[in-house]
C-alpha atoms as a printed R data frame, in Angstrom:
    type eleno elety resid chain resno       x      y       z
1   ATOM     1    CA   MET     A     1   0.000  0.000   0.000
2   ATOM     2    CA   ILE     A     2   1.305  3.451  -0.933
3   ATOM     3    CA   ARG     A     3   0.108  6.647   0.728
4   ATOM     4    CA   ALA     A     4   0.365  9.105  -2.158
5   ATOM     5    CA   ALA     A     5   0.090 12.865  -1.789
6   ATOM     6    CA   LEU     A     6  -0.412 15.506  -4.459
7   ATOM     7    CA   ILE     A     7   0.830 19.020  -3.777
8   ATOM     8    CA   GLN     A     8  -1.295 21.695  -5.429
9   ATOM     9    CA   LEU     A     9   0.550 24.982  -5.903
10  ATOM    10    CA   ARG     A    10   0.057 28.490  -7.208
11  ATOM    11    CA   SER     A    11   3.612 29.138  -8.299
12  ATOM    12    CA   GLY     A    12   4.545 32.742  -8.912
13  ATOM    13    CA   THR     A    13   7.488 34.595 -10.405
14  ATOM    14    CA   ASP     A    14   9.753 34.403  -7.320
15  ATOM    15    CA   MET     A    15  11.700 31.137  -7.363
16  ATOM    16    CA   ALA     A    16  12.807 31.376  -3.735
17  ATOM    17    CA   ARG     A    17   9.254 31.872  -2.490
18  ATOM    18    CA   ASN     A    18   7.975 29.039  -4.675
19  ATOM    19    CA   LEU     A    19  10.591 26.725  -3.181
20  ATOM    20    CA   VAL     A    20   9.534 27.668   0.353
21  ATOM    21    CA   ASP     A    21   5.836 27.153  -0.447
22  ATOM    22    CA   ALA     A    22   6.372 23.773  -2.105
23  ATOM    23    CA   SER     A    23   8.730 22.538   0.609
24  ATOM    24    CA   GLY     A    24   6.280 23.464   3.357
25  ATOM    25    CA   LEU     A    25   3.464 21.483   1.753
26  ATOM    26    CA   ILE     A    26   5.763 18.523   1.071
27  ATOM    27    CA   ARG     A    27   6.703 18.469   4.760
28  ATOM    28    CA   GLU     A    28   3.032 18.605   5.691
29  ATOM    29    CA   ALA     A    29   2.268 15.668   3.400
30  ATOM    30    CA   ALA     A    30   5.107 13.662   4.939
31  ATOM    31    CA   GLY     A    31   3.667 14.465   8.358
32  ATOM    32    CA   GLN     A    32   0.401 12.878   7.206
33  ATOM    33    CA   GLY     A    33   2.221  9.653   6.383
34  ATOM    34    CA   ALA     A    34   2.792 10.052   2.645
35  ATOM    35    CA   SER     A    35   5.596  7.894   1.236
36  ATOM    36    CA   PHE     A    36   5.222  9.215  -2.317
37  ATOM    37    CA   VAL     A    37   4.709 12.932  -2.944
38  ATOM    38    CA   THR     A    38   4.351 14.694  -6.273
39  ATOM    39    CA   THR     A    39   4.212 18.376  -7.225
40  ATOM    40    CA   PRO     A    40   2.860 20.175 -10.322
41  ATOM    41    CA   GLU     A    41   4.391 21.304 -13.572
42  ATOM    42    CA   MET     A    42   6.492 24.468 -13.194
43  ATOM    43    CA   THR     A    43   7.032 23.979  -9.470
44  ATOM    44    CA   ASN     A    44   9.920 26.449  -9.445
45  ATOM    45    CA   ILE     A    45   8.368 29.333 -11.426
46  ATOM    46    CA   LEU     A    46   5.354 30.310 -13.520
47  ATOM    47    CA   GLU     A    47   6.629 33.308 -15.462
48  ATOM    48    CA   PRO     A    48   4.948 34.364 -18.733
49  ATOM    49    CA   ASP     A    49   7.669 36.943 -19.458
50  ATOM    50    CA   ARG     A    50   9.961 34.737 -21.525
51  ATOM    51    CA   PRO     A    51  13.057 37.015 -21.485
52  ATOM    52    CA   ARG     A    52  12.852 37.261 -17.691
53  ATOM    53    CA   LEU     A    53  12.309 33.505 -17.403
54  ATOM    54    CA   ARG     A    54  15.414 32.844 -19.489
55  ATOM    55    CA   SER     A    55  17.421 35.225 -17.330
56  ATOM    56    CA   LEU     A    56  16.358 33.420 -14.145
57  ATOM    57    CA   ALA     A    57  16.563 29.794 -15.290
58  ATOM    58    CA   ARG     A    58  19.727 27.872 -14.483
59  ATOM    59    CA   PRO     A    59  21.180 24.592 -15.733
60  ATOM    60    CA   GLU     A    60  20.245 21.592 -13.599
61  ATOM    61    CA   ARG     A    61  23.634 21.445 -11.871
62  ATOM    62    CA   GLU     A    62  23.264 25.096 -10.733
63  ATOM    63    CA   ASP     A    63  19.555 25.156  -9.901
64  ATOM    64    CA   ALA     A    64  18.893 25.782  -6.205
65  ATOM    65    CA   SER     A    65  15.586 23.916  -6.200
66  ATOM    66    CA   VAL     A    66  17.128 20.678  -7.525
67  ATOM    67    CA   ALA     A    67  19.606 20.663  -4.654
68  ATOM    68    CA   ALA     A    68  16.967 21.658  -2.091
69  ATOM    69    CA   PHE     A    69  14.486 18.972  -3.131
70  ATOM    70    CA   SER     A    70  17.223 16.334  -3.035
71  ATOM    71    CA   VAL     A    71  18.000 17.293   0.570
72  ATOM    72    CA   LEU     A    72  14.299 17.380   1.440
73  ATOM    73    CA   ALA     A    73  13.627 13.905   0.023
74  ATOM    74    CA   GLN     A    74  16.500 12.542   2.078
75  ATOM    75    CA   GLU     A    75  15.446 14.377   5.229
76  ATOM    76    CA   LEU     A    76  11.862 13.118   4.991
77  ATOM    77    CA   GLY     A    77  12.789  9.657   3.673
78  ATOM    78    CA   LEU     A    78  10.232  9.628   0.861
79  ATOM    79    CA   TRP     A    79   9.952  9.294  -2.894
80  ATOM    80    CA   LEU     A    80   9.568 12.825  -4.232
81  ATOM    81    CA   SER     A    81   8.356 13.525  -7.746
82  ATOM    82    CA   ILE     A    82   8.968 17.154  -8.645
83  ATOM    83    CA   GLY     A    83   6.482 17.540 -11.457
84  ATOM    84    CA   SER     A    84   8.668 19.833 -13.486
85  ATOM    85    CA   LEU     A    85  11.160 22.664 -13.287
86  ATOM    86    CA   ALA     A    86  12.024 25.275 -15.890
87  ATOM    87    CA   LEU     A    87  15.759 24.839 -16.489
88  ATOM    88    CA   GLN     A    88  18.331 25.986 -19.005
89  ATOM    89    CA   GLY     A    89  18.805 23.322 -21.631
90  ATOM    90    CA   PRO     A    90  21.945 22.398 -23.538
91  ATOM    91    CA   GLY     A    91  20.980 24.708 -26.394
92  ATOM    92    CA   GLU     A    92  19.451 28.165 -26.536
93  ATOM    93    CA   LYS     A    93  16.081 27.072 -25.171
94  ATOM    94    CA   LEU     A    94  14.824 25.883 -21.800
95  ATOM    95    CA   VAL     A    95  13.701 22.383 -20.852
96  ATOM    96    CA   ASN     A    96  10.558 21.448 -18.914
97  ATOM    97    CA   ARG     A    97  12.025 18.666 -16.753
98  ATOM    98    CA   SER     A    98  10.491 16.296 -14.231
99  ATOM    99    CA   PHE     A    99  12.557 14.650 -11.471
100 ATOM   100    CA   LEU     A   100  12.030 11.618  -9.280
101 ATOM   101    CA   PHE     A   101  14.099 11.754  -6.087
102 ATOM   102    CA   THR     A   102  14.755  8.656  -3.992
103 ATOM   103    CA   PRO     A   103  14.439  8.548  -0.170
104 ATOM   104    CA   ASP     A   104  18.217  8.922   0.077
105 ATOM   105    CA   GLY     A   105  18.148 12.100  -2.014
106 ATOM   106    CA   GLY     A   106  19.394 10.604  -5.263
107 ATOM   107    CA   ILE     A   107  17.831 11.287  -8.643
108 ATOM   108    CA   ALA     A   108  16.182  8.090  -9.873
109 ATOM   109    CA   ALA     A   109  14.959  9.609 -13.124
110 ATOM   110    CA   ARG     A   110  14.613 12.730 -15.228
111 ATOM   111    CA   TYR     A   111  12.017 13.294 -17.932
112 ATOM   112    CA   ASP     A   112  11.826 16.195 -20.397
113 ATOM   113    CA   LYS     A   113   8.296 16.969 -21.580
114 ATOM   114    CA   ILE     A   114   7.848 15.497 -25.051
115 ATOM   115    CA   HIS     A   115   4.673 17.185 -26.278
116 ATOM   116    CA   LEU     A   116   4.774 20.990 -26.215
117 ATOM   117    CA   PHE     A   117   1.610 23.079 -25.936
118 ATOM   118    CA   ASP     A   118   1.289 25.422 -28.941
119 ATOM   119    CA   VAL     A   119  -2.283 26.681 -29.213
120 ATOM   120    CA   ASP     A   120  -4.574 29.646 -29.795
121 ATOM   121    CA   LEU     A   121  -7.386 29.570 -27.240
122 ATOM   122    CA   PRO     A   122 -10.944 30.893 -27.762
123 ATOM   123    CA   THR     A   123 -10.224 33.414 -24.997
124 ATOM   124    CA   GLY     A   124  -7.678 35.079 -27.255
125 ATOM   125    CA   GLU     A   125  -4.765 33.698 -25.257
126 ATOM   126    CA   SER     A   126  -1.947 32.334 -27.400
127 ATOM   127    CA   LEU     A   127   0.486 29.840 -25.896
128 ATOM   128    CA   ARG     A   128   3.659 28.776 -27.710
129 ATOM   129    CA   GLU     A   129   5.636 26.492 -25.438
130 ATOM   130    CA   SER     A   130   7.957 25.524 -28.285
131 ATOM   131    CA   HIS     A   131   9.188 29.112 -28.592
132 ATOM   132    CA   ALA     A   132  10.866 28.840 -25.201
133 ATOM   133    CA   TYR     A   133  11.367 25.102 -24.651
134 ATOM   134    CA   ASP     A   134  12.998 22.187 -26.404
135 ATOM   135    CA   GLY     A   135  10.838 19.075 -26.287
136 ATOM   136    CA   GLY     A   136  12.144 15.775 -25.010
137 ATOM   137    CA   ALA     A   137  12.488 12.725 -27.220
138 ATOM   138    CA   GLU     A   138  12.473  9.826 -24.755
139 ATOM   139    CA   ALA     A   139   9.662  8.298 -22.715
140 ATOM   140    CA   VAL     A   140  10.740  7.352 -19.190
141 ATOM   141    CA   LEU     A   141   9.676  4.409 -17.040
142 ATOM   142    CA   VAL     A   142  11.161  4.112 -13.539
143 ATOM   143    CA   GLU     A   143  11.243  0.783 -11.718
144 ATOM   144    CA   THR     A   144  11.098  1.513  -7.985
145 ATOM   145    CA   PRO     A   145  10.389 -0.516  -4.834
146 ATOM   146    CA   LEU     A   146   6.950  1.112  -4.881
147 ATOM   147    CA   GLY     A   147   6.259 -0.145  -8.400
148 ATOM   148    CA   ALA     A   148   6.915  0.892 -11.992
149 ATOM   149    CA   ILE     A   149   6.159  4.583 -12.585
150 ATOM   150    CA   GLY     A   150   5.649  6.329 -15.911
151 ATOM   151    CA   LEU     A   151   6.658  9.995 -16.009
152 ATOM   152    CA   THR     A   152   4.601 12.392 -18.119
153 ATOM   153    CA   ILE     A   153   3.818 16.119 -18.034
154 ATOM   154    CA   CYS     A   154   0.553 18.007 -18.696
155 ATOM   155    CA   TYR     A   155  -0.102 18.160 -22.478
156 ATOM   156    CA   ASP     A   156   1.295 14.621 -22.787
157 ATOM   157    CA   MET     A   157  -2.062 13.418 -21.478
158 ATOM   158    CA   ARG     A   158  -3.600 14.091 -24.896
159 ATOM   159    CA   PHE     A   159  -1.372 11.449 -26.515
160 ATOM   160    CA   PRO     A   160  -2.655  8.040 -25.401
161 ATOM   161    CA   HIS     A   161   0.000  6.083 -27.285
162 ATOM   162    CA   LEU     A   162   2.595  7.404 -24.819
163 ATOM   163    CA   TYR     A   163   0.676  5.972 -21.861
164 ATOM   164    CA   ARG     A   164  -0.026  2.736 -23.652
165 ATOM   165    CA   ALA     A   165   3.650  2.218 -24.465
166 ATOM   166    CA   LEU     A   166   4.651  2.896 -20.863
167 ATOM   167    CA   ALA     A   167   1.922  0.621 -19.507
168 ATOM   168    CA   LYS     A   168   2.983 -2.188 -21.834
169 ATOM   169    CA   ALA     A   169   6.527 -1.725 -20.529
170 ATOM   170    CA   GLY     A   170   5.223 -2.235 -16.991
171 ATOM   171    CA   ALA     A   171   3.999  1.112 -15.641
172 ATOM   172    CA   LYS     A   172   1.108  0.803 -13.202
173 ATOM   173    CA   LEU     A   173   1.215  4.380 -11.960
174 ATOM   174    CA   PHE     A   174   1.609  7.630 -13.895
175 ATOM   175    CA   THR     A   175   2.559 11.088 -12.711
176 ATOM   176    CA   VAL     A   176   0.867 13.836 -14.739
177 ATOM   177    CA   PRO     A   177   1.991 17.160 -13.235
178 ATOM   178    CA   SER     A   178   0.152 19.999 -14.904
179 ATOM   179    CA   ALA     A   179  -0.572 23.701 -15.257
180 ATOM   180    CA   PHE     A   180  -3.832 23.437 -17.207
181 ATOM   181    CA   THR     A   181  -5.687 26.479 -18.493
182 ATOM   182    CA   VAL     A   182  -9.180 27.002 -17.089
183 ATOM   183    CA   PRO     A   183 -11.160 26.615 -20.361
184 ATOM   184    CA   THR     A   184  -9.433 23.373 -21.341
185 ATOM   185    CA   GLY     A   185  -9.523 22.171 -17.746
186 ATOM   186    CA   GLN     A   186 -13.262 22.641 -17.482
187 ATOM   187    CA   ALA     A   187 -13.779 20.785 -20.749
188 ATOM   188    CA   HIS     A   188 -11.213 17.996 -20.679
189 ATOM   189    CA   TRP     A   189  -9.222 17.590 -17.435
190 ATOM   190    CA   HIS     A   190 -11.290 14.903 -15.727
191 ATOM   191    CA   VAL     A   191 -12.230 13.130 -18.953
192 ATOM   192    CA   LEU     A   192  -8.671 12.801 -20.222
193 ATOM   193    CA   LEU     A   193  -7.155 11.683 -16.929
194 ATOM   194    CA   ARG     A   194  -9.877  9.118 -16.284
195 ATOM   195    CA   ALA     A   195  -9.509  7.853 -19.860
196 ATOM   196    CA   ARG     A   196  -5.741  7.390 -19.483
197 ATOM   197    CA   ALA     A   197  -6.361  5.467 -16.241
198 ATOM   198    CA   ILE     A   198  -9.065  3.240 -17.726
199 ATOM   199    CA   GLU     A   199  -7.382  2.391 -21.012
200 ATOM   200    CA   THR     A   200  -4.101  1.426 -19.338
201 ATOM   201    CA   GLY     A   201  -5.502  0.008 -16.086
202 ATOM   202    CA   SER     A   202  -3.217  2.325 -14.098
203 ATOM   203    CA   PHE     A   203  -3.277  4.839 -11.280
204 ATOM   204    CA   ILE     A   204  -3.025  8.489 -12.314
205 ATOM   205    CA   LEU     A   205  -1.455 11.048  -9.974
206 ATOM   206    CA   ALA     A   206  -2.025 14.508 -11.444
207 ATOM   207    CA   ALA     A   207  -0.745 17.347  -9.262
208 ATOM   208    CA   ALA     A   208  -1.772 20.728 -10.626
209 ATOM   209    CA   GLN     A   209  -1.270 24.450 -10.445
210 ATOM   210    CA   GLY     A   210  -4.481 26.198  -9.396
211 ATOM   211    CA   GLY     A   211  -6.018 29.651  -9.160
212 ATOM   212    CA   ARG     A   212  -5.042 33.145 -10.315
213 ATOM   213    CA   HIS     A   213  -1.285 33.647 -10.322
214 ATOM   214    CA   GLU     A   214   0.443 36.958  -9.701
215 ATOM   215    CA   SER     A   215   1.169 37.232 -13.436
216 ATOM   216    CA   GLY     A   216  -2.581 37.226 -14.102
217 ATOM   217    CA   ARG     A   217  -2.615 33.743 -15.572
218 ATOM   218    CA   GLU     A   218  -5.295 31.448 -14.178
219 ATOM   219    CA   THR     A   219  -4.835 27.681 -13.899
220 ATOM   220    CA   TYR     A   220  -7.495 25.042 -13.377
221 ATOM   221    CA   GLY     A   221  -6.314 23.206 -10.257
222 ATOM   222    CA   HIS     A   222  -8.373 20.109  -9.337
223 ATOM   223    CA   SER     A   223  -5.391 17.853  -8.653
224 ATOM   224    CA   LEU     A   224  -6.623 14.276  -9.091
225 ATOM   225    CA   ILE     A   225  -5.808 10.763  -7.983
226 ATOM   226    CA   VAL     A   226  -7.601  8.303 -10.266
227 ATOM   227    CA   SER     A   227  -7.850  4.524  -9.839
228 ATOM   228    CA   PRO     A   228  -7.197  1.974 -12.617
229 ATOM   229    CA   TRP     A   229 -10.976  1.571 -12.928
230 ATOM   230    CA   GLY     A   230 -11.405  5.292 -13.553
231 ATOM   231    CA   GLU     A   231 -12.682  6.284 -10.108
232 ATOM   232    CA   VAL     A   232 -11.624  9.636  -8.696
233 ATOM   233    CA   LEU     A   233 -10.102  8.760  -5.313
234 ATOM   234    CA   ALA     A   234  -9.103 12.285  -4.284
235 ATOM   235    CA   GLU     A   235  -9.546 15.757  -5.743
236 ATOM   236    CA   ALA     A   236  -8.487 19.278  -4.815
237 ATOM   237    CA   GLY     A   237 -10.295 22.517  -5.551
238 ATOM   238    CA   THR     A   238  -8.404 25.540  -6.829
239 ATOM   239    CA   GLU     A   239  -6.483 26.566  -3.700
240 ATOM   240    CA   PRO     A   240  -2.940 25.428  -2.856
241 ATOM   241    CA   GLY     A   241  -2.928 22.404  -0.575
242 ATOM   242    CA   ILE     A   242  -2.627 18.638  -0.344
243 ATOM   243    CA   VAL     A   243  -4.764 15.690  -1.413
244 ATOM   244    CA   ILE     A   244  -3.928 12.181  -0.216
245 ATOM   245    CA   ALA     A   245  -5.088  8.669  -1.018
246 ATOM   246    CA   ASP     A   246  -3.881  5.175  -0.161
247 ATOM   247    CA   ILE     A   247  -3.307  3.199  -3.348
248 ATOM   248    CA   ASP     A   248  -2.613 -0.496  -3.891
249 ATOM   249    CA   LEU     A   249  -0.976 -1.382  -7.214
250 ATOM   250    CA   VAL     A   250  -2.650 -4.808  -7.049
251 ATOM   251    CA   GLN     A   251  -5.730 -2.903  -8.207
252 ATOM   252    CA   ALA     A   252  -3.955 -2.270 -11.517
253 ATOM   253    CA   ASP     A   253  -3.494 -6.011 -12.006
254 ATOM   254    CA   LEU     A   254  -7.162 -6.620 -11.204
255 ATOM   255    CA   ALA     A   255  -8.354 -3.938 -13.621
256 ATOM   256    CA   ARG     A   256  -6.167 -5.322 -16.402
257 ATOM   257    CA   ALA     A   257  -7.457 -8.837 -15.755
258 ATOM   258    CA   ARG     A   258 -11.063 -7.618 -16.037
259 ATOM   259    CA   ILE     A   259 -10.390 -5.652 -19.254
260 ATOM   260    CA   PRO     A   260  -7.204 -7.073 -20.846
261 ATOM   261    CA   ALA     A   261  -7.006 -4.411 -23.540
262 ATOM   262    CA   LEU     A   262  -3.226 -4.038 -23.246
263 ATOM   263    CA   VAL     A   263  -2.744 -7.530 -24.659
264 ATOM   264    CA   HIS     A   264  -5.399 -7.271 -27.360
265 ATOM   265    CA   ASP     A   265  -3.586 -4.843 -29.684
266 ATOM   266    CA   ARG     A   266  -3.496 -5.989 -33.297
267 ATOM   267    CA   SER     A   267  -1.403 -4.716 -36.164
268 ATOM   268    CA   MET     A   268  -3.426 -3.474 -39.089
269 ATOM   269    CA   SER     A   269  -3.271 -1.880 -42.460
270 ATOM   270    CA   LEU     A   270  -5.098  1.344 -43.273
271 ATOM   271    CA   THR     A   271  -7.272  1.729 -46.328
272 ATOM   272    CA   VAL     A   272  -8.159  5.219 -47.547
273 ATOM   273    CA   LEU     A   273 -11.152  5.252 -49.833
274 ATOM   274    CA   LYS     A   274 -11.873  8.081 -52.272
275 ATOM   275    CA   PRO     A   275 -15.290  7.436 -53.794
276 ATOM   276    CA   ASP     A   276 -15.949  9.012 -57.184
């Protein structure tokens, strides 16, 4: 049995303050018995001013939050999934990188967000993640004493083949740290996360940013823990805080036995018809 905790944040433009806020909630979750804690996308900063963001971001080896979260994981003796940090990449752009820290403070895995969110919203808001970030190219599965964990980030949830590939490789639990917009959150957040859980027979842990940020951006919140059968086990509102649920990965095996869709894939050809 794993006591899993999601940290819901409202990250701002001050990295030091964001680190303090996240660390305080992580400590609180550990105090409630959590052995696995996960935070949202952009835990270290949510800064829409791209030039300022680039000036503040540091390479992983120099980033204060990476070092601080390593120490915190070791101090609290838990598995700590930092949903993502904005970091300087090897090229001119940033990377949106997730980390999984072990209870001894080591880094078990890193994952760079593969699918970047480039969209024009009905509200008039235009988001071009690819202008600032380089996308990753490698899916990541981490085999831990808790179980096999698939690492994903936010917009990845719209690409079911990623989750299916990870589940077929053994993942029974997915982290989906996010900073969802309100319009898309209202329309799709619950549906997509429950669908990814159901079709793979896996637990979904989706820690989110929530509420109106100091930059004026508003995120959807509603951090979710979803069972392999698609049940919502725990849900936040829009305020920063913690949601906790006890999860048993045996439930993933039971769900997959009831609906063995992962083993029923068939190769196929595609016919395109063009009637006269």
